[in-house]
Structure formats: structure tokens, C-alpha cells
C-alpha positions as CSV (number, residue, x, y, z in Angstrom):
1,M,30.8,10.1,-8.5
2,E,30.7,11.1,-12.2
3,K,27.5,12.8,-13.1
4,L,24.9,10.6,-14.8
5,R,24.2,11.4,-18.4
6,H,22.1,9.8,-21.1
7,M,24.4,8.0,-23.6
8,G,22.2,8.4,-26.6
9,S,18.8,8.9,-28.0
10,P,16.0,6.5,-28.8
11,A,17.1,6.5,-32.5
12,S,20.8,6.3,-31.6
13,V,22.7,3.2,-32.6
14,S,26.1,4.3,-31.2
15,G,25.5,3.3,-27.6
16,P,26.6,0.1,-25.9
17,T,24.7,-3.0,-27.0
18,F,22.6,-5.5,-25.0
19,I,20.6,-8.7,-25.3
20,D,17.6,-9.2,-23.0
21,A,17.3,-12.8,-21.9
22,F,14.0,-14.0,-20.3
23,A,12.7,-10.6,-21.4
24,G,9.0,-11.0,-20.4
25,C,7.1,-7.9,-21.6
26,G,10.2,-5.8,-21.8
27,G,10.4,-3.6,-18.6
28,L,14.2,-4.1,-18.4
29,S,14.7,-3.4,-22.1
30,L,12.6,-0.2,-21.9
31,G,14.7,1.2,-19.1
32,L,18.0,0.3,-20.7
33,M,17.0,1.8,-24.0
34,R,15.9,5.0,-22.3
35,A,19.3,5.1,-20.7
36,G,20.9,4.9,-24.2
37,W,21.7,1.2,-24.5
38,V,21.0,-0.4,-27.9
39,G,18.9,-3.6,-27.8
40,Q,20.0,-6.2,-30.2
41,F,17.2,-8.7,-29.6
42,A,15.2,-10.3,-26.7
43,I,14.6,-13.9,-25.8
44,E,11.1,-14.7,-24.5
45,K,9.2,-17.9,-25.0
46,D,5.7,-17.0,-24.0
47,P,3.5,-15.9,-27.0
48,N,1.5,-13.4,-24.9
49,A,4.6,-11.7,-23.5
50,F,6.3,-11.8,-26.9
51,E,3.2,-10.1,-28.5
52,T,3.7,-7.3,-26.0
53,L,7.4,-7.1,-26.9
54,H,6.6,-7.0,-30.6
55,S,4.0,-4.3,-30.2
56,N,6.2,-2.0,-28.2
57,F,9.7,-2.7,-29.7
58,L,9.3,-4.1,-33.2
59,A,6.3,-2.3,-34.6
60,P,7.0,0.3,-37.3
61,D,5.9,3.2,-35.0
62,A,7.7,1.9,-31.9
63,R,9.3,4.6,-29.8
64,F,12.2,2.3,-29.0
65,S,13.3,-0.5,-31.2
66,Y,15.6,-3.6,-31.1
67,R,18.2,-3.9,-33.9
68,W,16.9,-7.4,-34.5
69,P,19.3,-9.6,-36.6
70,E,18.1,-11.1,-39.8
71,W,19.1,-14.6,-38.8
72,L,16.7,-14.7,-35.9
73,D,13.0,-15.1,-36.4
74,R,10.9,-12.4,-34.7
75,S,9.0,-14.9,-32.7
76,P,9.0,-16.5,-29.2
77,W,12.2,-18.4,-28.4
78,T,13.4,-20.3,-25.4
79,V,17.1,-20.0,-24.4
80,E,17.4,-23.7,-25.0
81,Q,16.1,-23.4,-28.6
82,L,18.5,-20.5,-29.3
83,L,21.4,-22.5,-28.0
84,E,20.5,-25.6,-30.0
85,Q,19.5,-23.9,-33.3
86,H,21.9,-21.0,-33.6
87,P,25.2,-22.0,-31.8
88,T,27.4,-20.6,-34.5
89,R,25.5,-17.3,-34.7
90,L,25.8,-16.9,-30.9
91,L,29.5,-17.7,-30.9
92,Q,30.0,-15.0,-33.6
93,L,28.6,-12.5,-31.0
94,R,31.4,-13.2,-28.6
95,G,33.1,-10.0,-27.6
96,K,30.6,-7.9,-29.6
97,I,27.8,-7.6,-27.0
98,D,28.4,-5.2,-24.1
99,L,25.6,-6.5,-21.8
100,L,23.6,-9.6,-21.2
101,A,20.6,-8.6,-19.1
102,G,17.6,-10.4,-17.7
103,G,16.7,-12.9,-15.0
104,P,15.5,-16.5,-15.2
105,P,11.9,-17.1,-14.2
106,C,11.4,-16.7,-10.5
107,Q,8.6,-19.1,-9.6
108,G,10.8,-21.8,-8.2
109,F,12.6,-19.3,-6.0
110,S,9.7,-17.1,-4.8
111,S,8.7,-17.3,-1.2
112,A,5.2,-16.3,-2.4
113,G,4.9,-19.7,-4.1
114,R,6.0,-23.3,-3.6
115,R,9.8,-23.1,-3.3
116,R,11.4,-26.3,-4.7
117,A,15.0,-26.7,-5.4
118,V,14.1,-29.3,-8.1
119,D,11.6,-27.0,-9.9
120,P,12.5,-27.4,-13.6
121,R,12.4,-23.7,-14.0
122,N,15.4,-23.3,-11.7
123,G,17.5,-25.1,-14.3
124,L,17.2,-22.0,-16.5
125,V,19.9,-20.5,-14.4
126,E,22.3,-23.1,-16.1
127,R,21.0,-22.1,-19.5
128,Y,21.7,-18.5,-18.6
129,L,25.2,-19.3,-17.6
130,E,25.7,-21.2,-20.9
131,L,24.6,-18.2,-22.8
132,I,27.1,-16.0,-20.9
133,D,29.9,-18.5,-21.5
134,I,29.2,-18.5,-25.3
135,I,28.6,-14.7,-25.8
136,R,31.1,-13.6,-23.1
137,P,29.5,-10.1,-22.8
138,K,31.5,-7.3,-21.1
139,F,28.7,-6.9,-18.5
140,V,26.0,-9.0,-16.9
141,L,22.9,-7.6,-15.2
142,M,20.5,-9.9,-13.5
143,E,17.3,-9.4,-11.5
144,N,15.3,-11.9,-9.5
145,V,13.1,-12.3,-6.4
146,L,14.6,-12.1,-3.0
147,G,14.0,-15.9,-2.6
148,F,16.8,-16.4,-5.1
149,T,19.2,-15.6,-2.2
150,Y,17.6,-18.1,0.3
151,D,18.8,-21.7,0.9
152,F,16.3,-24.5,0.2
153,K,15.1,-26.8,3.0
154,A,16.1,-30.4,3.0
155,N,13.8,-32.9,1.3
156,G,12.9,-35.8,3.6
157,K,14.7,-37.0,6.7
158,N,18.0,-37.8,5.1
159,G,18.0,-35.0,2.6
160,K,20.5,-32.1,2.7
161,P,19.7,-28.4,2.4
162,V,20.4,-27.0,-1.1
163,S,22.4,-23.8,-1.1
164,N,20.8,-20.7,-2.7
165,F,21.1,-20.0,-6.4
166,A,22.5,-16.5,-5.9
167,G,25.6,-17.8,-4.2
168,R,26.1,-20.5,-6.8
169,L,25.7,-18.1,-9.6
170,K,28.2,-15.6,-8.2
171,E,30.7,-18.4,-7.6
172,R,30.4,-19.5,-11.2
173,L,30.5,-16.0,-12.7
174,S,33.5,-15.0,-10.5
175,Q,35.8,-17.3,-12.6
176,N,35.7,-14.7,-15.4
177,Y,33.8,-11.7,-13.9
178,E,34.0,-9.2,-11.1
179,V,30.7,-9.6,-9.3
180,V,28.6,-7.4,-7.0
181,S,25.0,-7.9,-5.8
182,S,22.5,-6.1,-3.6
183,T,18.9,-6.1,-2.6
184,L,17.1,-3.1,-3.8
185,R,13.7,-1.9,-2.6
186,A,11.9,-0.3,-5.5
187,S,10.2,2.4,-3.4
188,E,13.6,4.0,-2.7
189,F,13.8,4.9,-6.4
190,G,10.5,6.6,-7.0
191,V,8.6,3.4,-7.8
192,P,5.2,3.3,-6.0
193,Q,5.8,-0.2,-4.7
194,Q,7.9,-1.7,-1.9
195,R,9.1,-4.8,-3.8
196,P,12.5,-5.9,-2.6
197,R,14.4,-7.6,-5.4
198,F,17.8,-9.2,-5.9
199,F,20.2,-7.5,-8.4
200,L,23.5,-8.7,-9.7
201,V,26.0,-6.8,-11.8
202,A,29.2,-8.3,-13.2
203,V,32.0,-7.0,-15.4
204,L,34.4,-9.1,-17.4
205,K,37.9,-9.3,-15.8
206,S,40.6,-7.6,-17.8
207,D,44.3,-7.1,-17.0
208,S,44.2,-3.7,-18.6
209,S,41.2,-2.6,-16.6
210,S,41.3,-1.1,-13.1
211,E,37.6,-0.6,-13.0
212,K,36.0,-2.0,-9.9
213,L,32.3,-2.5,-9.1
214,E,32.4,-2.2,-5.3
215,T,30.6,1.2,-5.3
216,F,28.1,0.4,-8.0
217,F,25.0,0.1,-5.8
218,D,26.1,3.0,-3.6
219,D,26.5,5.1,-6.8
220,L,23.0,4.0,-7.8
221,R,21.5,5.2,-4.6
222,T,23.4,8.4,-4.7
223,A,22.2,9.2,-8.2
224,A,18.5,8.5,-7.4
225,P,17.5,12.0,-6.0
226,E,18.8,13.9,-9.1
227,F,17.4,11.3,-11.4
228,L,13.9,11.7,-10.0
229,A,14.1,15.5,-9.6
230,A,14.8,15.7,-13.4
231,R,11.4,14.1,-13.9
232,G,9.6,16.1,-11.2
233,I,9.0,12.9,-9.2
234,P,9.4,12.7,-5.4
235,R,11.5,10.0,-3.8
236,K,8.5,8.5,-2.2
237,V,5.5,7.9,-4.5
238,T,2.3,6.7,-2.8
239,A,-0.5,4.5,-4.3
240,R,-2.8,7.5,-4.5
241,T,-0.1,9.7,-6.1
242,A,0.2,7.0,-8.8
243,L,-3.5,6.1,-9.3
244,S,-5.8,8.9,-8.4
245,D,-6.3,10.0,-12.0
246,L,-7.7,6.5,-12.7
247,E,-10.4,6.5,-10.0
248,L,-13.8,5.6,-11.3
249,A,-15.4,8.4,-9.2
250,R,-13.5,10.9,-11.3
251,N,-13.6,9.3,-14.8
252,G,-16.6,7.1,-15.1
253,T,-16.5,4.1,-17.6
254,E,-16.8,3.3,-21.2
255,P,-17.0,0.1,-23.2
256,C,-13.6,-1.7,-23.3
257,S,-12.2,-1.6,-26.8
258,D,-10.5,-5.0,-26.8
259,S,-13.0,-7.0,-24.7
260,N,-16.7,-7.2,-25.6
261,G,-19.0,-7.0,-22.7
262,Y,-16.5,-5.4,-20.4
263,D,-16.3,-1.8,-19.1
264,A,-13.0,0.2,-19.0
265,I,-12.0,3.3,-17.1
266,S,-12.5,6.5,-19.0
267,Y,-9.8,9.2,-18.7
268,K,-9.9,12.9,-18.0
269,G,-6.2,13.6,-17.4
270,P,-3.3,13.5,-14.9
271,K,-3.3,15.2,-11.5
272,T,0.1,14.6,-10.0
273,N,3.7,15.0,-11.2
274,F,4.2,11.3,-11.2
275,Q,1.1,10.8,-13.4
276,K,2.3,13.5,-15.8
277,A,5.6,11.7,-16.1
278,M,3.8,8.4,-16.7
279,R,1.7,9.9,-19.4
280,D,4.9,10.6,-21.3
281,G,3.3,12.6,-24.1
282,L,0.3,10.2,-24.6
283,E,-2.9,11.9,-25.6
284,G,-6.3,10.3,-24.8
285,R,-7.1,7.3,-22.7
286,P,-4.5,4.7,-21.9
287,T,-5.0,1.1,-22.8
288,D,-5.5,-1.8,-20.4
289,T,-8.0,-0.2,-18.1
290,R,-10.5,-3.1,-18.4
291,L,-12.5,-3.5,-15.2
292,A,-13.2,-6.9,-13.6
293,K,-16.8,-8.0,-13.5
294,H,-17.6,-8.1,-9.8
295,R,-21.0,-9.3,-8.8
296,P,-23.0,-6.9,-6.6
297,D,-22.5,-9.0,-3.5
298,I,-18.8,-9.1,-4.1
299,E,-18.7,-5.4,-4.5
300,R,-20.6,-5.0,-1.2
301,R,-18.1,-7.4,0.5
302,F,-15.1,-5.4,-0.9
303,K,-16.6,-2.2,0.3
304,K,-16.9,-3.5,3.8
305,I,-13.4,-5.0,3.7
306,I,-11.9,-1.7,2.6
307,A,-13.8,0.3,5.3
308,L,-12.7,-2.2,8.0
309,C,-9.1,-2.2,6.9
310,H,-9.0,1.6,7.0
311,S,-10.7,1.7,10.5
312,Q,-8.4,-1.0,11.9
313,G,-5.2,0.3,10.3
314,R,-4.7,-2.9,8.3
315,L,-3.7,-1.4,5.0
316,N,-1.0,-3.0,2.8
317,V,-1.0,-6.1,4.9
318,Q,-2.9,-9.4,4.7
319,L,-6.3,-9.6,6.2
320,S,-6.3,-11.0,9.7
321,K,-7.7,-14.4,10.4
322,A,-10.7,-12.9,12.1
323,M,-11.4,-10.8,9.0
324,R,-11.2,-13.8,6.7
325,E,-13.6,-15.8,8.9
326,R,-16.0,-12.9,9.1
327,F,-16.2,-12.6,5.3
328,G,-15.9,-16.3,4.6
329,L,-12.6,-16.0,2.7
330,K,-10.1,-18.8,2.4
331,K,-7.6,-16.7,0.3
332,M,-4.9,-15.3,2.6
333,A,-3.1,-12.9,0.3
334,I,-5.8,-10.3,-0.1
335,R,-4.6,-6.8,0.9
336,V,-6.1,-3.3,0.7
337,L,-3.8,-0.6,-0.7
338,D,-2.8,2.2,1.6
339,P,-3.4,5.4,-0.3
340,N,-0.6,7.2,1.6
341,E,2.1,4.5,1.1
342,P,3.7,2.7,-1.9
343,A,1.9,-0.5,-2.7
344,P,3.4,-3.6,-1.0
345,T,4.1,-5.4,-4.3
346,I,2.5,-6.4,-7.6
347,T,1.5,-10.1,-8.1
348,S,0.2,-12.0,-11.0
349,L,-3.1,-12.6,-9.4
350,P,-5.5,-9.7,-9.9
351,D,-7.5,-10.3,-6.8
352,D,-4.5,-10.1,-4.4
353,L,-4.9,-6.3,-4.2
354,L,-8.0,-4.2,-3.6
355,H,-8.2,-0.5,-4.4
356,Y,-7.8,1.9,-1.5
357,S,-11.2,3.5,-1.9
358,E,-13.2,1.7,-4.6
359,P,-14.8,-1.8,-4.2
360,R,-12.8,-3.5,-6.9
361,T,-9.5,-5.1,-7.9
362,L,-6.9,-3.1,-9.9
363,T,-6.7,-3.0,-13.7
364,V,-3.7,-4.0,-15.7
365,R,-2.9,-0.3,-16.3
366,E,-3.1,0.5,-12.5
367,N,-0.6,-2.4,-11.9
368,A,1.5,-1.0,-14.7
369,R,1.5,2.4,-13.1
370,L,2.7,0.9,-9.8
371,Q,5.5,-0.6,-11.9
372,T,6.3,2.7,-13.7
373,F,5.4,1.6,-17.2
374,P,4.5,4.7,-19.2
375,D,0.9,5.0,-20.4
376,W,1.8,4.5,-24.0
377,F,3.2,1.1,-23.3
378,S,0.4,-1.4,-24.3
379,F,0.1,-5.0,-23.1
380,K,-1.1,-7.8,-25.4
381,G,-2.5,-11.3,-25.1
382,K,-4.8,-12.7,-22.5
383,Y,-5.7,-10.7,-19.5
384,T,-5.7,-13.6,-17.1
385,T,-5.4,-17.4,-17.0
386,G,-6.1,-20.1,-14.4
387,G,-5.7,-23.7,-13.3
388,K,-2.7,-25.6,-14.7
389,M,-2.2,-22.9,-17.3
390,R,-0.8,-20.6,-14.6
391,I,2.6,-22.2,-15.0
392,R,2.5,-22.3,-18.8
393,E,1.1,-18.9,-19.8
394,V,2.0,-15.3,-19.1
395,P,-1.1,-13.1,-19.5
396,R,-1.1,-9.4,-19.1
397,F,-1.4,-9.3,-15.3
398,T,1.5,-11.7,-15.0
399,Q,3.6,-9.8,-17.6
400,V,3.3,-6.6,-15.5
401,A,4.0,-8.4,-12.2
402,N,7.1,-10.2,-13.5
403,A,8.7,-7.1,-15.0
404,V,11.6,-5.0,-13.7
405,P,10.2,-1.5,-13.1
406,P,11.3,0.5,-16.2
407,M,12.2,3.6,-14.2
408,L,14.5,1.6,-11.9
409,A,15.9,-0.2,-15.0
410,E,16.7,3.2,-16.5
411,L,18.6,4.3,-13.5
412,L,20.5,1.0,-13.5
413,G,21.2,1.5,-17.2
414,Q,22.6,5.0,-16.6
415,T,24.8,3.9,-13.7
416,L,26.1,0.9,-15.6
417,G,26.7,3.2,-18.5
418,L,29.2,5.1,-16.5
419,V,31.1,1.9,-15.8
420,W,30.9,1.0,-19.5
421,R,32.4,4.4,-20.5
422,R,35.3,4.1,-18.1
423,Q,35.8,0.4,-18.9
424,T,36.0,1.1,-22.7
425,N,37.6,4.5,-22.4
426,Q,34.6,6.1,-24.1
427,T,34.0,9.8,-23.9
428,H,30.4,11.1,-23.8
429,R,29.1,11.2,-27.3
430,S,27.5,14.2,-28.9
431,A,24.3,12.3,-29.7
432,P,21.1,13.9,-28.4
433,N,20.5,13.2,-24.8
434,F,16.7,12.9,-25.4
435,Q,15.4,15.6,-23.1
436,R,11.8,14.7,-23.6
437,D,8.8,15.7,-21.5
438,L,9.7,12.9,-19.0
439,D,13.1,14.5,-18.3
440,R,11.8,18.0,-17.7
441,P,10.5,18.9,-14.2
442,V,6.8,19.9,-14.2
443,K,5.0,22.3,-12.0
444,A,3.4,20.9,-8.9
445,A,-0.2,19.9,-9.4
């Protein structure tokens, strides 16, 4: 396999171009830009998530920036609105965009929620296909939950099962694209989280091209050890390796700068190679360390639950029925992190995971660490939401949970960059290969 190389620098505009659809807070965009891809714009409808996008990719001091077109307002958009209001502009992009990236919202597919084939959010797959048909990018990169690959059960006695959306998507794309897909477990790529997800890569068919994608995901896995070694990160990153520098016992607290009446974790500095990589040059305390306000009786309950899960070896798994009955809990999804293993997953509900040693839930920043967001990446908007607003709003915890881990996205971007160079007969450019602190191995802590 050809050796992976960066295709450009953060300031480079000579790399391959991409549009991020259903961008969320920008985890996929961040990884692709780090790999040298040039973001044109992002499509995200939620005001909270778009505020995060704007802060990190459109602010004057942003480390990575979209080349946002003048004809498109820098504001939240749905794919439907874009298709309706700018059809001519989109058609003018045909053949000029190298990659359409992103994944339609996953709530209707997720096995963690109420899977419904008729969930209106599932229809966004069709809008995604419309966008592909109009722009006709050279490549497509899509990510979704594993439930995207599952068939739906029949509705009622006479109902028929509904085939899974992954198969239907591949069938539709295969008319114009070579398509490959795979399930990737994030923990195999240095992400401190198990999280199996569905990924699809497609390349536009061309008579003049002999490029095939059969080995794409094998190449991705082969490249992972060298990719991580360049950052001083082990192949397996545990929860403690990711979070030990954010423990209250080490740092203490201070008033939260963006939430009156709340405390936040103070910060003394990184301890592990992974933490040093996630600091990524940031000085001082990271944002988004606001602590939940747990009542004293809740803290006592959490302390007992954590101790019991450690003693019974029930870490990273749901509490047993006996445990829930003992503590009067109806919620089934509560899990205590195993400090010596990657986290099981990240969810949009902050009380789904308890810290491995401290009687509390995790902060947004700790969830972001488990997703490999660098500490300088700040999240905006509400912290949480509830009730009916859960399906309408994307607060900070949900933004983090829905994101593609940026480090995995970067490796995907580098691997796809090799295909792009061969597909377009590009030679490696002489642009800086941005060997920043993240790329240099650091001494063991």
C-alpha cells in the first residue's frame, strides 16, 4: 500500500474539495481538513450545532476554515432548503466537488431508540441521494449507526418487513458509483470508545479509471498503527488514559465561565500521551467542563453504584436488574466506565455513563475526549434539552455523541486521499504537510 501522507496544510487550498452534509458539530469536517481536504461548506439545520460549526470553522481565528461561497448564507440550512432555494448553484457544482461527506440523522435507524421504518428522518436518505445526483461528486463518504444495516420488522399482522437502508443506498449508488462498505469499531483506531459504526465509500465510475475500492477498508486498518505512532498514541486507549487529567481529585473546581451557578473542572495539565495529543497546543483550561448539579443523596447513590460495579465486575455494561431494584432505578442504560478499557459508546443523554471513580456523570469535554475532539475545539448552544425537544434540538451533549470521531475521520481522509490522487493522477504536492505537535511522537508520561 502506498504510504499515507498529508495532502496539504490547514491554510492550503490546493487539496481535494468536499461538502459536509448533515454536518452536526463538524467532527467529520475536522478530520478531513486535517488530512488535507478543503471544505467548501457544511449543511446543518440545528442552530446549536451550527453555532459550534461557525465558532470552529468560520470565525476569523479558526484553525481550519471552510471556503464558504458568497451565494450561501452562513446560517443553518436543511438539505431540502438548499435543494429548493439554490438548485442552479448546486448544479453549477457538478463535477467540481471531489467528495460529498456526511450521514443522515440516525435516530430512526438506531437500535438504541425506537426503530421505525416510517420515521420521517429516514427520508433524509432520499434527500442525500438527490444531492449526490445533482452535484455528482467524484467520491461519497457516509457514516451511520450500525442499525442502518438492519432490516425493519413488519408493522401489524399483514405488514411486510422493510429492507435495510444500507442495502437500498448501495443499490441506488451502484448505478453510477463503485461502492464498498464496512463496520468499523472506533477503538481499533486509537479512539477510547468501542462504538461500531457503518461506513460507506463510493467512487464515480469512469471508463478511463482502473481504480478499485475493494481494499479501501483493509488499507485503512493497515495504516492505523503508523498513523497512531506518529502521534504517540497507543492502538488501545482506555477511559483512564483519556480522562485522568480531568479528575476532580487532581484538579478541583472553579466557577463555570458560561453557566452562572455551575462549577467546572479546573485544569493542571496532561498526564498521558493521548492527553498531550488532545491538548494540541492549547494553553490553559479547556472549555465545556461544566459539572452537573448532583444532589448529595444522588452522589451517595452514584458512589455506591460505582463501588458495586467494580466489585462485581460489571463495568461498561448496563446495571443488572437486581442493582436497579436495589437503588430504585427505572433507567436501564446506566453504565459505569471501566478505567482499563475504552468506553462502550457515547450517547446524547449525559446520565447514561458514570465516571469510573468519581460519583458523577461526565462533562461535555470528557465525552469529547472519548470522541477525540482536541481540547481547543469548543462547543456552543445549550448543554442539554429534554421532553419533546429531544427530537428537535441538538445541544452540546448530543453534538458530541452524534459526531464522527475526528481522529478516525482524519485517517479516513488520508486513506481516501490516496484513492483521489490515483484517480485524478495527482502527484504529492509540495505544500507543507503540517507536522504540528499532534504529529510528533511525545515521550512517555
